[in-house]
ZADO-1210 file (C-alpha; in nm, 4 decimals, padded with zeros to 6 digits):
<atoms>
<atom x="-03.5614" y="-01.1991" z="-05.1408" code="UNK" pos="1"/>
<atom x="-03.2081" y="-01.3961" z="-05.1817" code="UNK" pos="2"/>
<atom x="-03.0561" y="-00.9917" z="-05.1357" code="UNK" pos="3"/>
<atom x="-03.1570" y="-00.9310" z="-04.8188" code="UNK" pos="4"/>
<atom x="-03.0400" y="-01.2546" z="-04.6729" code="UNK" pos="5"/>
<atom x="-02.7188" y="-01.2069" z="-04.7938" code="UNK" pos="6"/>
<atom x="-02.7755" y="-00.8196" z="-04.6479" code="UNK" pos="7"/>
<atom x="-02.9126" y="-00.9385" z="-04.3027" code="UNK" pos="8"/>
<atom x="-02.6400" y="-01.2024" z="-04.2888" code="UNK" pos="9"/>
<atom x="-02.3684" y="-00.9620" z="-04.3550" code="UNK" pos="10"/>
<atom x="-02.4929" y="-00.7309" z="-04.0989" code="UNK" pos="11"/>
<atom x="-02.5475" y="-00.9853" z="-03.8327" code="UNK" pos="12"/>
<atom x="-02.1709" y="-01.0739" z="-03.8680" code="UNK" pos="13"/>
<atom x="-02.0719" y="-00.7028" z="-03.8375" code="UNK" pos="14"/>
<atom x="-02.2697" y="-00.6250" z="-03.5820" code="UNK" pos="15"/>
<atom x="-02.1428" y="-01.0294" z="-03.3863" code="UNK" pos="16"/>
<atom x="-01.7482" y="-00.8975" z="-03.4691" code="UNK" pos="17"/>
<atom x="-01.8141" y="-00.5694" z="-03.3490" code="UNK" pos="18"/>
<atom x="-02.0181" y="-00.6498" z="-02.9953" code="UNK" pos="19"/>
<atom x="-01.7533" y="-00.8938" z="-02.9804" code="UNK" pos="20"/>
<atom x="-01.4891" y="-00.6128" z="-03.0463" code="UNK" pos="21"/>
<atom x="-01.6189" y="-00.4308" z="-02.7726" code="UNK" pos="22"/>
<atom x="-01.6349" y="-00.7143" z="-02.4989" code="UNK" pos="23"/>
<atom x="-01.3005" y="-00.7422" z="-02.5633" code="UNK" pos="24"/>
<atom x="-01.1762" y="-00.3313" z="-02.4965" code="UNK" pos="25"/>
<atom x="-01.4864" y="-00.3513" z="-02.2246" code="UNK" pos="26"/>
<atom x="-01.2681" y="-00.6765" z="-02.0338" code="UNK" pos="27"/>
<atom x="-00.9441" y="-00.4477" z="-02.1103" code="UNK" pos="28"/>
<atom x="-01.1132" y="-00.1406" z="-01.9600" code="UNK" pos="29"/>
<atom x="-01.2038" y="-00.3633" z="-01.6821" code="UNK" pos="30"/>
<atom x="-00.8059" y="-00.4815" z="-01.5820" code="UNK" pos="31"/>
<atom x="-00.7429" y="-00.1442" z="-01.6719" code="UNK" pos="32"/>
<atom x="-01.0216" y="-00.0426" z="-01.3279" code="UNK" pos="33"/>
<atom x="-00.8970" y="-00.3195" z="-01.1672" code="UNK" pos="34"/>
<atom x="-00.5031" y="-00.2485" z="-01.1719" code="UNK" pos="35"/>
<atom x="-00.6435" y="00.1187" z="-01.0471" code="UNK" pos="36"/>
<atom x="-00.8304" y="-00.0190" z="-00.7250" code="UNK" pos="37"/>
<atom x="-00.5454" y="-00.2026" z="-00.6481" code="UNK" pos="38"/>
<atom x="-00.3264" y="00.1126" z="-00.6356" code="UNK" pos="39"/>
<atom x="-00.5633" y="00.2871" z="-00.4931" code="UNK" pos="40"/>
<atom x="-00.5991" y="00.0632" z="-00.2169" code="UNK" pos="41"/>
<atom x="-00.1527" y="00.0346" z="-00.1509" code="UNK" pos="42"/>
<atom x="-00.1037" y="00.4167" z="-00.2223" code="UNK" pos="43"/>
<atom x="-00.4473" y="00.5598" z="00.0591" code="UNK" pos="44"/>
<atom x="-00.5054" y="00.2935" z="00.2043" code="UNK" pos="45"/>
<atom x="-00.5425" y="00.3066" z="00.6149" code="UNK" pos="46"/>
<atom x="-00.2254" y="00.1423" z="00.7599" code="UNK" pos="47"/>
<atom x="-00.1071" y="00.3523" z="00.9773" code="UNK" pos="48"/>
<atom x="-00.3007" y="00.4475" z="01.3287" code="UNK" pos="49"/>
<atom x="-00.2141" y="00.8233" z="01.2244" code="UNK" pos="50"/>
<atom x="-00.5776" y="00.7630" z="01.0128" code="UNK" pos="51"/>
<atom x="-00.9147" y="00.7631" z="01.2486" code="UNK" pos="52"/>
<atom x="-01.1461" y="00.4552" z="01.2520" code="UNK" pos="53"/>
<atom x="-01.4220" y="00.6015" z="01.1212" code="UNK" pos="54"/>
<atom x="-01.2224" y="00.6997" z="00.8180" code="UNK" pos="55"/>
<atom x="-01.0272" y="00.3818" z="00.8022" code="UNK" pos="56"/>
<atom x="-01.3997" y="00.2312" z="00.7972" code="UNK" pos="57"/>
<atom x="-01.5076" y="00.4390" z="00.5743" code="UNK" pos="58"/>
<atom x="-01.2314" y="00.3629" z="00.3142" code="UNK" pos="59"/>
<atom x="-01.2673" y="00.0081" z="00.3068" code="UNK" pos="60"/>
<atom x="-01.6638" y="00.0243" z="00.2921" code="UNK" pos="61"/>
<atom x="-01.5926" y="00.2574" z="-00.0125" code="UNK" pos="62"/>
<atom x="-01.2875" y="-00.0063" z="-00.1219" code="UNK" pos="63"/>
<atom x="-01.5270" y="-00.2998" z="-00.0998" code="UNK" pos="64"/>
<atom x="-01.8080" y="-00.0980" z="-00.2839" code="UNK" pos="65"/>
<atom x="-01.5921" y="-00.0279" z="-00.5670" code="UNK" pos="66"/>
<atom x="-01.4782" y="-00.3996" z="-00.5627" code="UNK" pos="67"/>
<atom x="-01.8641" y="-00.5515" z="-00.5409" code="UNK" pos="68"/>
<atom x="-01.9154" y="-00.3315" z="-00.8817" code="UNK" pos="69"/>
<atom x="-01.5850" y="-00.4644" z="-01.0434" code="UNK" pos="70"/>
<atom x="-01.7065" y="-00.8310" z="-00.9780" code="UNK" pos="71"/>
<atom x="-02.1035" y="-00.7197" z="-01.1004" code="UNK" pos="72"/>
<atom x="-01.8559" y="-00.6062" z="-01.4527" code="UNK" pos="73"/>
<atom x="-01.6665" y="-00.8550" z="-01.4751" code="UNK" pos="74"/>
<atom x="-01.9146" y="-01.0766" z="-01.3896" code="UNK" pos="75"/>
<atom x="-02.1037" y="-00.9716" z="-01.7061" code="UNK" pos="76"/>
<atom x="-01.8417" y="-00.9030" z="-01.9490" code="UNK" pos="77"/>
<atom x="-01.7162" y="-01.3101" z="-01.8596" code="UNK" pos="78"/>
<atom x="-02.0658" y="-01.4428" z="-01.9655" code="UNK" pos="79"/>
<atom x="-02.0757" y="-01.1686" z="-02.2853" code="UNK" pos="80"/>
<atom x="-01.7370" y="-01.3582" z="-02.3660" code="UNK" pos="81"/>
<atom x="-01.8654" y="-01.7000" z="-02.3463" code="UNK" pos="82"/>
<atom x="-02.1038" y="-01.6292" z="-02.6362" code="UNK" pos="83"/>
<atom x="-01.7529" y="-01.6332" z="-02.8885" code="UNK" pos="84"/>
<atom x="-01.6153" y="-01.9204" z="-02.6814" code="UNK" pos="85"/>
<atom x="-01.3917" y="-01.6384" z="-02.5611" code="UNK" pos="86"/>
<atom x="-01.2132" y="-01.7814" z="-02.1734" code="UNK" pos="87"/>
<atom x="-01.1338" y="-01.5194" z="-01.9392" code="UNK" pos="88"/>
<atom x="-01.0474" y="-01.6096" z="-01.6326" code="UNK" pos="89"/>
<atom x="-01.1245" y="-01.4951" z="-01.2865" code="UNK" pos="90"/>
<atom x="-00.9341" y="-01.1379" z="-01.2320" code="UNK" pos="91"/>
<atom x="-00.6273" y="-01.2792" z="-00.9557" code="UNK" pos="92"/>
<atom x="-00.5370" y="-00.8975" z="-00.8335" code="UNK" pos="93"/>
<atom x="-00.9549" y="-00.8851" z="-00.7005" code="UNK" pos="94"/>
<atom x="-00.9286" y="-01.2035" z="-00.5315" code="UNK" pos="95"/>
<atom x="-00.5671" y="-01.0858" z="-00.3549" code="UNK" pos="96"/>
<atom x="-00.7552" y="-00.7248" z="-00.2977" code="UNK" pos="97"/>
<atom x="-01.0413" y="-00.8904" z="-00.1558" code="UNK" pos="98"/>
<atom x="-00.8132" y="-01.0544" z="00.0412" code="UNK" pos="99"/>
<atom x="-00.6277" y="-00.7752" z="00.1575" code="UNK" pos="100"/>
<atom x="-00.9321" y="-00.6032" z="00.1879" code="UNK" pos="101"/>
<atom x="-01.0658" y="-00.8850" z="00.4642" code="UNK" pos="102"/>
<atom x="-00.7902" y="-00.8670" z="00.6559" code="UNK" pos="103"/>
<atom x="-00.7304" y="-00.4790" z="00.7575" code="UNK" pos="104"/>
<atom x="-01.0769" y="-00.4861" z="00.7720" code="UNK" pos="105"/>
<atom x="-01.0393" y="-00.7763" z="01.0491" code="UNK" pos="106"/>
<atom x="-00.7521" y="-00.5277" z="01.1795" code="UNK" pos="107"/>
<atom x="-01.0121" y="-00.2500" z="01.2194" code="UNK" pos="108"/>
<atom x="-01.2700" y="-00.4328" z="01.3607" code="UNK" pos="109"/>
<atom x="-00.9689" y="-00.5575" z="01.6399" code="UNK" pos="110"/>
<atom x="-00.8553" y="-00.2239" z="01.6677" code="UNK" pos="111"/>
<atom x="-01.1285" y="-00.0287" z="01.7159" code="UNK" pos="112"/>
<atom x="-01.2476" y="-00.2529" z="01.9734" code="UNK" pos="113"/>
<atom x="-00.9087" y="-00.2163" z="02.1653" code="UNK" pos="114"/>
<atom x="-01.0428" y="00.1691" z="02.1807" code="UNK" pos="115"/>
<atom x="-01.3329" y="00.1694" z="02.2547" code="UNK" pos="116"/>
<atom x="-01.2433" y="-00.0529" z="02.5843" code="UNK" pos="117"/>
<atom x="-00.9959" y="00.1490" z="02.6425" code="UNK" pos="118"/>
<atom x="-01.1444" y="00.4660" z="02.5983" code="UNK" pos="119"/>
<atom x="-01.4631" y="00.3165" z="02.8830" code="UNK" pos="120"/>
<atom x="-01.1097" y="00.2269" z="03.0850" code="UNK" pos="121"/>
<atom x="-00.9259" y="00.5032" z="03.1151" code="UNK" pos="122"/>
<atom x="-01.1864" y="00.7428" z="03.2575" code="UNK" pos="123"/>
<atom x="-01.3644" y="00.4451" z="03.5327" code="UNK" pos="124"/>
<atom x="-01.3250" y="00.5026" z="03.9012" code="UNK" pos="125"/>
<atom x="-01.0176" y="00.2591" z="04.0029" code="UNK" pos="126"/>
<atom x="-01.2511" y="00.1255" z="04.3153" code="UNK" pos="127"/>
<atom x="-01.5384" y="00.0688" z="04.0229" code="UNK" pos="128"/>
<atom x="-01.2755" y="-00.1056" z="03.7514" code="UNK" pos="129"/>
<atom x="-01.3104" y="-00.4894" z="03.7125" code="UNK" pos="130"/>
<atom x="-00.9382" y="-00.5790" z="03.7045" code="UNK" pos="131"/>
<atom x="-01.0174" y="-00.9348" z="03.5999" code="UNK" pos="132"/>
<atom x="-01.2523" y="-00.8960" z="03.3112" code="UNK" pos="133"/>
<atom x="-00.9535" y="-00.5658" z="03.2004" code="UNK" pos="134"/>
<atom x="-00.6489" y="-00.8320" z="03.2261" code="UNK" pos="135"/>
<atom x="-00.9559" y="-01.1449" z="02.9936" code="UNK" pos="136"/>
<atom x="-01.0145" y="-00.9104" z="02.7548" code="UNK" pos="137"/>
<atom x="-00.6949" y="-00.7150" z="02.6892" code="UNK" pos="138"/>
<atom x="-00.5501" y="-01.0174" z="02.6785" code="UNK" pos="139"/>
<atom x="-00.7732" y="-01.1343" z="02.4154" code="UNK" pos="140"/>
<atom x="-00.7247" y="-00.8732" z="02.2269" code="UNK" pos="141"/>
<atom x="-00.3491" y="-00.9100" z="02.2558" code="UNK" pos="142"/>
<atom x="-00.3947" y="-01.2646" z="02.0418" code="UNK" pos="143"/>
<atom x="-00.6264" y="-01.1488" z="01.8033" code="UNK" pos="144"/>
<atom x="-00.3523" y="-00.8614" z="01.7350" code="UNK" pos="145"/>
<atom x="-00.1219" y="-01.1100" z="01.7348" code="UNK" pos="146"/>
<atom x="-00.2883" y="-01.3455" z="01.5134" code="UNK" pos="147"/>
<atom x="-00.3507" y="-01.0949" z="01.2715" code="UNK" pos="148"/>
<atom x="00.0007" y="-00.9040" z="01.2521" code="UNK" pos="149"/>
<atom x="00.1164" y="-01.3017" z="01.1853" code="UNK" pos="150"/>
<atom x="-00.0833" y="-01.2889" z="00.8750" code="UNK" pos="151"/>
<atom x="00.0060" y="-00.9433" z="00.7554" code="UNK" pos="152"/>
<atom x="00.4018" y="-01.0711" z="00.7873" code="UNK" pos="153"/>
<atom x="00.3165" y="-01.3592" z="00.5856" code="UNK" pos="154"/>
<atom x="00.1606" y="-01.1591" z="00.2907" code="UNK" pos="155"/>
<atom x="00.5232" y="-00.9718" z="00.2591" code="UNK" pos="156"/>
<atom x="00.2748" y="-00.6465" z="00.4013" code="UNK" pos="157"/>
<atom x="00.3819" y="-00.3618" z="00.5810" code="UNK" pos="158"/>
<atom x="00.1145" y="-00.2061" z="00.8080" code="UNK" pos="159"/>
<atom x="00.2221" y="00.0084" z="01.0521" code="UNK" pos="160"/>
<atom x="-00.1557" y="00.0193" z="01.2776" code="UNK" pos="161"/>
<atom x="-00.0807" y="-00.3970" z="01.2961" code="UNK" pos="162"/>
<atom x="00.2732" y="-00.3356" z="01.5234" code="UNK" pos="163"/>
<atom x="00.1064" y="-00.0459" z="01.6112" code="UNK" pos="164"/>
<atom x="-00.2216" y="-00.1918" z="01.7635" code="UNK" pos="165"/>
<atom x="-00.0070" y="-00.4641" z="01.9270" code="UNK" pos="166"/>
<atom x="00.2193" y="-00.2176" z="02.1299" code="UNK" pos="167"/>
<atom x="-00.0823" y="-00.0464" z="02.2641" code="UNK" pos="168"/>
<atom x="-00.2164" y="-00.3658" z="02.4029" code="UNK" pos="169"/>
<atom x="00.1005" y="-00.4796" z="02.5034" code="UNK" pos="170"/>
<atom x="00.1885" y="-00.1736" z="02.7319" code="UNK" pos="171"/>
<atom x="-00.1420" y="-00.1777" z="02.8691" code="UNK" pos="172"/>
<atom x="-00.1069" y="-00.4785" z="02.9397" code="UNK" pos="173"/>
<atom x="00.2416" y="-00.4064" z="03.2067" code="UNK" pos="174"/>
<atom x="00.0553" y="-00.1496" z="03.3435" code="UNK" pos="175"/>
<atom x="-00.2279" y="-00.3801" z="03.4976" code="UNK" pos="176"/>
<atom x="-00.0404" y="-00.4628" z="03.8250" code="UNK" pos="177"/>
<atom x="-00.0274" y="-00.0780" z="03.8556" code="UNK" pos="178"/>
<atom x="-00.3811" y="-00.0514" z="03.7853" code="UNK" pos="179"/>
<atom x="-00.4480" y="-00.3444" z="04.0375" code="UNK" pos="180"/>
<atom x="-00.2586" y="-00.2075" z="04.3273" code="UNK" pos="181"/>
<atom x="-00.4466" y="00.1734" z="04.3184" code="UNK" pos="182"/>
<atom x="-00.7769" y="00.0221" z="04.1944" code="UNK" pos="183"/>
<atom x="-00.6843" y="-00.1933" z="04.6274" code="UNK" pos="184"/>
<atom x="-00.6509" y="00.1341" z="04.9348" code="UNK" pos="185"/>
</atoms>
């Protein structure tokens, strides 16, 4: 009976060590996956207006799903490592990726809103256009685009979509006097 207890204790220690080393390997694999996700975002992200709005939002959605999966894995690994009193701090790279993803999504949301407004205005009949509303919406979108552009610059990012969106709205605002003149015969 005593031998059985000794053997059980030895087997338990081996199993614990195996579980611990498996968790440490999982933590390393998680770090690798996070770095891969960051690389994917950096190299394949929709940072220019050459990408369609639909494709950009699909990419962002896919990255969000990947990030959620990685966060769940991180939570599980941290809990397991906690059993062995091994402290695994939250991933700074994941936090940074999430913030960059939020910023990029905000930019594309404003750009999508701008494209939708512009699409409806450019096919409208001049006499039926509400130029005051057009001017107000363009001004609000320009304000958002400028704010987002500053945020992009403060993070030392070179995202073309931010600048090109702002330029498109500014160009539209410069044509507003002409649109108003054509509207009033």
